[in-house]
SESE-717139 format. One record per residue (C-alpha): residue in one letter; x negated, y, z negated; residue number from 1. Coordinates in nm, 3 decimals. Layout:
N
aa,x,y,z,i
A,X,Y,Z,NUM
...
//
This chain:
352
aa,x,y,z,i
X,0.000,0.000,0.000,1
X,-0.143,0.335,0.106,2
X,-0.084,0.655,-0.084,3
X,-0.004,0.969,0.112,4
X,-0.312,1.188,0.154,5
X,-0.311,1.510,-0.045,6
X,-0.223,1.802,0.183,7
X,-0.440,2.117,0.186,8
X,-0.161,2.311,0.014,9
X,-0.126,2.050,-0.258,10
X,-0.502,2.060,-0.307,11
X,-0.491,2.440,-0.328,12
X,-0.215,2.426,-0.588,13
X,-0.412,2.175,-0.793,14
X,-0.723,2.395,-0.783,15
X,-0.526,2.701,-0.893,16
X,-0.372,2.511,-1.182,17
X,-0.717,2.388,-1.285,18
X,-0.865,2.739,-1.269,19
X,-0.585,2.957,-1.410,20
X,-0.326,2.906,-1.681,21
X,-0.012,2.937,-1.468,22
X,0.239,2.784,-1.709,23
X,0.541,3.005,-1.785,24
X,0.435,3.243,-2.059,25
X,0.643,3.462,-2.287,26
X,0.321,3.625,-2.407,27
X,0.226,3.732,-2.053,28
X,0.584,3.835,-1.990,29
X,0.549,4.074,-2.284,30
X,0.208,4.195,-2.161,31
X,0.359,4.280,-1.822,32
X,0.671,4.436,-1.972,33
X,0.594,4.771,-1.809,34
X,0.621,4.609,-1.466,35
X,0.926,4.407,-1.564,36
X,1.105,4.723,-1.673,37
X,1.134,4.819,-1.305,38
X,1.271,4.484,-1.185,39
X,1.476,4.370,-1.483,40
X,1.804,4.436,-1.300,41
X,1.709,4.196,-1.018,42
X,1.486,3.934,-1.187,43
X,1.615,3.740,-1.492,44
X,1.385,3.725,-1.797,45
X,1.322,3.347,-1.767,46
X,1.208,3.396,-1.408,47
X,0.976,3.676,-1.514,48
X,0.809,3.444,-1.764,49
X,0.730,3.217,-1.465,50
X,0.605,3.504,-1.248,51
X,0.397,3.679,-1.516,52
X,0.097,3.439,-1.518,53
X,0.059,3.477,-1.141,54
X,0.103,3.854,-1.155,55
X,-0.155,3.888,-1.433,56
X,-0.405,3.667,-1.248,57
X,-0.355,3.845,-0.914,58
X,-0.388,4.193,-1.061,59
X,-0.705,4.091,-1.242,60
X,-0.854,3.912,-0.943,61
X,-0.794,4.187,-0.687,62
X,-0.997,4.426,-0.903,63
X,-1.281,4.173,-0.927,64
X,-1.275,4.107,-0.550,65
X,-1.248,4.474,-0.441,66
X,-0.918,4.389,-0.272,67
X,-0.606,4.592,-0.195,68
X,-0.261,4.441,-0.143,69
X,-0.040,4.589,0.128,70
X,0.323,4.479,0.096,71
X,0.602,4.523,0.347,72
X,0.944,4.636,0.230,73
X,1.077,4.284,0.291,74
X,0.861,4.123,0.023,75
X,1.045,3.982,-0.278,76
X,1.061,4.208,-0.589,77
X,0.799,4.020,-0.792,78
X,0.552,4.083,-0.507,79
X,0.673,4.429,-0.405,80
X,0.684,4.574,-0.756,81
X,0.458,4.328,-0.935,82
X,0.128,4.317,-0.751,83
X,0.129,4.547,-0.445,84
X,-0.092,4.857,-0.421,85
X,0.063,4.999,-0.104,86
X,0.424,4.946,0.000,87
X,0.607,5.047,0.313,88
X,0.728,4.980,0.662,89
X,0.506,4.887,0.956,90
X,0.401,5.246,1.023,91
X,0.323,5.325,0.660,92
X,0.116,5.008,0.625,93
X,-0.068,5.074,0.952,94
X,-0.164,5.422,0.835,95
X,-0.257,5.295,0.488,96
X,-0.484,5.032,0.643,97
X,-0.702,5.315,0.781,98
X,-0.722,5.492,0.446,99
X,-0.791,5.224,0.183,100
X,-1.143,5.203,0.044,101
X,-1.145,4.837,-0.059,102
X,-1.342,4.591,0.151,103
X,-1.072,4.322,0.146,104
X,-0.712,4.376,0.258,105
X,-0.450,4.120,0.161,106
X,-0.152,4.163,0.392,107
X,0.178,4.062,0.236,108
X,0.391,4.053,0.546,109
X,0.388,3.866,0.874,110
X,0.092,3.783,1.096,111
X,0.116,4.073,1.340,112
X,0.089,4.314,1.044,113
X,-0.233,4.147,0.931,114
X,-0.363,4.165,1.288,115
X,-0.287,4.537,1.294,116
X,-0.489,4.587,0.976,117
X,-0.780,4.394,1.130,118
X,-0.757,4.592,1.454,119
X,-0.786,4.914,1.256,120
X,-1.054,4.776,1.022,121
X,-1.267,4.530,1.220,122
X,-1.550,4.555,0.969,123
X,-1.329,4.461,0.672,124
X,-1.199,4.124,0.560,125
X,-0.826,4.091,0.620,126
X,-0.644,3.801,0.457,127
X,-0.292,3.672,0.505,128
X,-0.165,3.435,0.234,129
X,0.007,3.213,0.491,130
X,-0.088,3.228,0.858,131
X,0.238,3.054,0.948,132
X,0.424,3.378,0.869,133
X,0.507,3.462,1.227,134
X,0.774,3.673,1.395,135
X,1.042,3.578,1.646,136
X,1.015,3.920,1.806,137
X,0.637,3.914,1.842,138
X,0.644,3.565,1.995,139
X,0.910,3.661,2.252,140
X,0.671,3.828,2.498,141
X,0.340,3.751,2.670,142
X,0.088,3.975,2.852,143
X,0.212,3.838,3.186,144
X,0.557,3.976,3.105,145
X,0.407,4.323,3.056,146
X,0.224,4.291,3.388,147
X,0.549,4.201,3.563,148
X,0.730,4.502,3.418,149
X,0.447,4.734,3.521,150
X,0.476,4.597,3.875,151
X,0.853,4.649,3.872,152
X,0.823,5.007,3.742,153
X,0.501,5.151,3.887,154
X,0.358,5.438,3.686,155
X,0.583,5.384,3.383,156
X,0.400,5.380,3.052,157
X,0.442,5.083,2.820,158
X,0.552,5.156,2.464,159
X,0.525,4.840,2.257,160
X,0.667,4.796,1.913,161
X,0.397,4.745,1.653,162
X,0.581,4.416,1.582,163
X,0.370,4.247,1.850,164
X,0.054,4.040,1.879,165
X,-0.288,4.192,1.941,166
X,-0.263,4.061,2.298,167
X,0.046,4.272,2.365,168
X,-0.094,4.581,2.194,169
X,-0.404,4.550,2.413,170
X,-0.203,4.570,2.736,171
X,0.021,4.855,2.616,172
X,-0.032,5.228,2.646,173
X,0.087,5.309,2.297,174
X,0.261,5.144,2.003,175
X,0.566,5.260,1.811,176
X,0.764,5.161,1.506,177
X,1.134,5.193,1.442,178
X,1.065,5.517,1.253,179
X,0.893,5.693,1.542,180
X,1.016,5.511,1.854,181
X,1.223,5.801,1.989,182
X,0.942,6.049,1.930,183
X,0.690,5.821,2.101,184
X,0.915,5.761,2.401,185
X,0.983,6.133,2.439,186
X,0.609,6.205,2.430,187
X,0.532,5.988,2.734,188
X,0.481,6.132,3.081,189
X,0.715,6.047,3.365,190
X,1.088,5.984,3.379,191
X,1.076,5.610,3.302,192
X,0.935,5.436,2.996,193
X,0.898,5.061,2.944,194
X,0.977,4.946,2.590,195
X,0.884,4.605,2.456,196
X,0.970,4.368,2.303,197
X,1.283,4.467,2.103,198
X,1.574,4.513,2.342,199
X,1.812,4.643,2.075,200
X,1.568,4.905,1.949,201
X,1.512,5.014,2.310,202
X,1.886,5.043,2.374,203
X,1.934,5.246,2.057,204
X,1.647,5.477,2.155,205
X,1.783,5.511,2.509,206
X,2.110,5.652,2.373,207
X,1.917,5.948,2.230,208
X,1.636,5.987,2.482,209
X,1.611,6.200,2.793,210
X,1.401,5.927,2.950,211
X,1.509,5.626,3.146,212
X,1.423,5.339,2.914,213
X,1.376,4.991,3.059,214
X,1.308,4.710,2.818,215
X,1.221,4.353,2.740,216
X,1.509,4.159,2.583,217
X,1.347,4.032,2.265,218
X,1.520,4.041,1.926,219
X,1.458,3.999,1.555,220
X,1.617,3.685,1.410,221
X,1.732,3.883,1.106,222
X,1.888,4.185,1.274,223
X,2.042,4.019,1.578,224
X,2.272,3.821,1.348,225
X,2.465,4.123,1.222,226
X,2.791,4.204,1.399,227
X,3.016,4.507,1.423,228
X,3.305,4.295,1.294,229
X,3.103,4.211,0.985,230
X,3.047,4.580,0.910,231
X,3.416,4.660,0.959,232
X,3.495,4.380,0.714,233
X,3.262,4.538,0.459,234
X,3.458,4.864,0.486,235
X,3.783,4.676,0.436,236
X,3.654,4.473,0.140,237
X,3.471,4.761,-0.029,238
X,3.659,5.089,0.026,239
X,3.429,5.389,0.017,240
X,3.117,5.190,0.094,241
X,2.826,5.351,0.280,242
X,2.664,5.143,0.554,243
X,2.307,5.202,0.669,244
X,2.147,4.987,0.936,245
X,1.811,4.912,1.092,246
X,1.775,5.008,1.462,247
X,1.672,4.652,1.549,248
X,2.044,4.573,1.515,249
X,2.268,4.559,1.824,250
X,2.399,4.900,1.940,251
X,2.760,4.818,1.844,252
X,2.638,4.749,1.489,253
X,2.456,5.084,1.478,254
X,2.776,5.252,1.600,255
X,2.959,5.122,1.292,256
X,2.693,5.246,1.048,257
X,2.682,5.578,0.865,258
X,2.305,5.603,0.905,259
X,2.037,5.419,1.103,260
X,1.665,5.425,1.045,261
X,1.348,5.233,0.977,262
X,1.311,5.047,0.649,263
X,1.128,5.347,0.505,264
X,1.396,5.586,0.631,265
X,1.672,5.366,0.488,266
X,1.502,5.361,0.148,267
X,1.450,5.737,0.158,268
X,1.812,5.797,0.255,269
X,1.949,5.591,-0.034,270
X,1.715,5.753,-0.286,271
X,1.813,6.099,-0.166,272
X,2.189,6.049,-0.131,273
X,2.249,5.803,-0.419,274
X,2.571,5.649,-0.278,275
X,2.800,5.475,-0.526,276
X,2.823,5.166,-0.305,277
X,2.593,5.082,-0.017,278
X,2.513,4.798,0.218,279
X,2.167,4.796,0.376,280
X,2.199,4.610,0.704,281
X,1.856,4.453,0.715,282
X,1.657,4.178,0.540,283
X,1.782,4.078,0.193,284
X,1.481,4.150,-0.022,285
X,1.474,4.519,0.065,286
X,1.807,4.573,-0.110,287
X,1.667,4.400,-0.419,288
X,1.358,4.621,-0.416,289
X,1.557,4.944,-0.390,290
X,1.823,4.823,-0.635,291
X,1.549,4.772,-0.892,292
X,1.479,5.145,-0.880,293
X,1.841,5.261,-0.848,294
X,2.048,5.056,-1.094,295
X,2.332,5.309,-1.080,296
X,2.400,5.224,-0.713,297
X,2.602,4.913,-0.632,298
X,2.421,4.727,-0.354,299
X,2.642,4.495,-0.151,300
X,2.403,4.243,0.002,301
X,2.460,4.087,0.344,302
X,2.203,3.811,0.310,303
X,2.010,3.758,0.631,304
X,1.673,3.626,0.520,305
X,1.353,3.636,0.724,306
X,1.204,3.288,0.684,307
X,0.864,3.417,0.795,308
X,0.843,3.690,0.531,309
X,0.948,3.439,0.268,310
X,0.640,3.229,0.338,311
X,0.445,3.486,0.136,312
X,0.460,3.392,-0.232,313
X,0.278,3.478,-0.553,314
X,0.114,3.137,-0.540,315
X,-0.039,3.175,-0.196,316
X,-0.136,3.538,-0.265,317
X,-0.332,3.413,-0.566,318
X,-0.486,3.137,-0.354,319
X,-0.581,3.391,-0.087,320
X,-0.768,3.605,-0.340,321
X,-0.920,3.301,-0.512,322
X,-1.043,3.127,-0.197,323
X,-1.088,3.409,0.052,324
X,-0.840,3.253,0.294,325
X,-0.674,3.281,0.534,326
X,-0.897,3.522,0.725,327
X,-0.741,3.708,1.016,328
X,-0.954,3.750,1.326,329
X,-0.888,3.936,1.650,330
X,-1.083,3.852,1.966,331
X,-1.352,4.110,2.046,332
X,-1.214,4.187,2.391,333
X,-0.877,4.280,2.240,334
X,-1.001,4.503,1.960,335
X,-1.071,4.825,2.149,336
X,-0.760,4.837,2.374,337
X,-0.531,4.725,2.091,338
X,-0.681,4.979,1.851,339
X,-0.637,5.253,2.109,340
X,-0.264,5.179,2.138,341
X,-0.215,5.179,1.760,342
X,-0.429,5.487,1.698,343
X,-0.238,5.684,1.963,344
X,0.079,5.611,1.767,345
X,-0.076,5.712,1.435,346
X,-0.219,6.031,1.587,347
X,0.124,6.146,1.700,348
X,0.266,6.090,1.352,349
X,-0.018,6.275,1.185,350
X,0.057,6.578,1.404,351
X,0.408,6.606,1.258,352
//
């Protein structure tokens, strides 16, 4: 009879447990009470006692390793509020990646975000806790598809969402995020602009732009699931509710919303306007993260979870810092053209 071989992840877990005391701890829960105060409305006390040993170990280790943790708004609250140094949407994290002084960047998000950090910091070590954290949108397009669109629309500049691989950034003229897409499109020369890969974002930008916007029909697996009927049902079930939506949603969903913007813009809008009841039409964890800071607002949660974002956990963040894995590399021939596309985007935002 043969025993199953230990997997690399099981081996990693065993090494962490042998190196750190990761048993649930009321003592560490008390020591991290200042952090828990922020998230107590969204994380039960027993769960915090399980998270606290990891949070304490990660916060200690990142100082020892000269590491900084960048966390996307879709990270779970124990990551977002517990161990991150920089939080934000894709644009905010891209800018932050150029400004941090630490020699190691741990990217708590999906793989294209870690690639972006490496593109902007080729001399630094960039780690992603789980390289399987991909993106349906980023994987929907290849460089050959860009080449075909350029041939179909000669002279049109290519604006590619930062939610793309280094290969796509390298064959694009400039990147954009959902927070600056309209501004980027309007800044391009010519009457026609090619947008890739998010077809819904492109359609929503086209409604406001003076340009002719042609686009690749990719979509985010989280945002494409929302429907206009669902939003109308929210209004019926929760009279007086405010609905804010991410522009990766279909145009008929955006038409039903009271406000549309990037994850950072959505967070800013809620913090400024303090609605009594709100639904944030985006990935689940973001509502939890904002709700932790605004307990007086009732967040109605439509739960569309990104399975890729949820691959990032306290356990594999600790393993990443402990072991120095998984390192993110970008091919040398892609670095310069990809960096140029990202830096053009950042330069436009810094002019504002």
